[in-house]
N, C-alpha and C positions, 0 to 999 in steps of 0.2 A: 361630793366629798370635798369638806374643806380640808387646806393645805395650809400648813405655816407660811409666814410670809417671810422675806429676806429681814424683815426687823424681828419677827420673833425668835428667827433661828440665831440672830445674832444674840439675842439676849441671854438664850441658852448659854452660846459660846464666851459671853463675857461673864458668867457667872460660874460657868464649867472650869475655864482656864485649860489651854491646850498642854498636854502633859504626855510626853512621849517615850519616858518609862514609866514602869507600873509604881505608884505610891499606895498609902494607905492615909487619908485623911482623918484626923482625929474627929471625934472619939470613934469613929467607926473601925470594923476589925476587916474590910472586905478591902481586897487590891482592887484598883482603879488602874484608867489608862485613857489615853484622848481626851475627849470632852468629859471627861466623869463617867466612862462608862466601866462596869463594873461585870461585863460578861461581853463574850462576844458575836457578832452575828449569827453563828450556830450554837450560842446558850452556853457554851463553854465559857467557865468563870476566869475573869483575868487573874494571875498568880505573880507571885514575888519573881522578878528577872525581866518579866516581858518587856519587851520595846517594840515600838511601832513606829513607823513613817509618818508625817504628815499627811500624805495623799489617805493612809491606811486611815488615820483618825476622822480624816474629811468622809471616806466613805464610810466608816463605822456610825459616825455621827448621822448622815444620813438616811440609812439602814435603822437605827433606833428609834430616831424621830419618827419616820412614816409609820413605826410601830403603834408609837403613842399618838399620832395623829387618830389611827383607827380607834384607838380606847376611845378619843376625845369623840369623835364621829358617833361610836357606836352607845355612850354612856350619856351624852349630852343630849337629852331630847328639844328644849328650849333653843327658839333662835337667840344666838347670837353672833355679836359684829368680829369682824378679823382680830383685832385686838383682842376681845376677850378668849379668842380661839386660843392665839399665840402664847397667852396667858396661862392658860390653863394644859397646853401642850408643855410647857416650860415646868408646871407643877406636876406633871404626871410622870416628865422624865426623871423629876426629881425625887419624887415618891414613890413612883411604881403603881401601875394600872390598877391591881389589887387594892391597894390602900386609897386611891381614889374611887374606885368601883362602889365602897363601901363607906364612904365620908359622908359626912352631914353637910360638906361643901357642896357636893354636888348634888344632893336633895334640894337644898335652898336655891340652886342655881335652875334647877328642872323645875321648880315651883315659881319662881320669879327671877331672872337671869339680871334684872335692873334693883332688887334689893340690896344695894350698895352697902348701907352699914351692915348688914348681917353677912354678907359675902367677904366683906373685911375681916370682921370677926372670926369667922371660918377657916379664911388663908392665915390668919394668924395663930391659931390652934397647932399648926405644924412648924415649929420651932425647935423641936428637942431632935437629940439623937442621942439613942441609949440612955434617955429618960431626964439628959441634962439639957439645959436650955443654951442654945449655939446661937452667939451675935450673928454670925453668917446667914443662918437661916433666917432670924427675923429680919435681915436686911434684904434677904432673895425675895421673902414674903411680901414685904412693904413694896417691893420693886414690882412683882407679879402681881399686887393688887392696882396698884399704880397704872398698869398696863391694860388689866382688866377692864379700869374705870375708864379709861379715854374711850 
């Protein structure tokens, strides 16, 4: 089973940014804490007023990332390199396992993990939140694709 590298973990941290007090990133309506977590280890949703420590945020990140590592390992049948794996874990961390499992991106990767033109197109389909194009998601997808294509 593949595991995310330190570089991949840092990629997630850079995009999610550490927040020790619950907040609602626009345009979503879900409360978020730590490194972009909307739920805790036990599945409890983050709620307004929640506060955690840096150590708790790091632990939560490790636990949640391990779940998404398992998802990528389970769903991706093609042989992929470490950078590709790291990029996909970052992507799944952001969009969720259910969305990834039914994505065309996954189908394309399993068909040919080196079809970079089509894979880039598929990454760039995931730039909306609540129907609105979000510049931050455009930037993140470009960064994830750049990591994937290394």
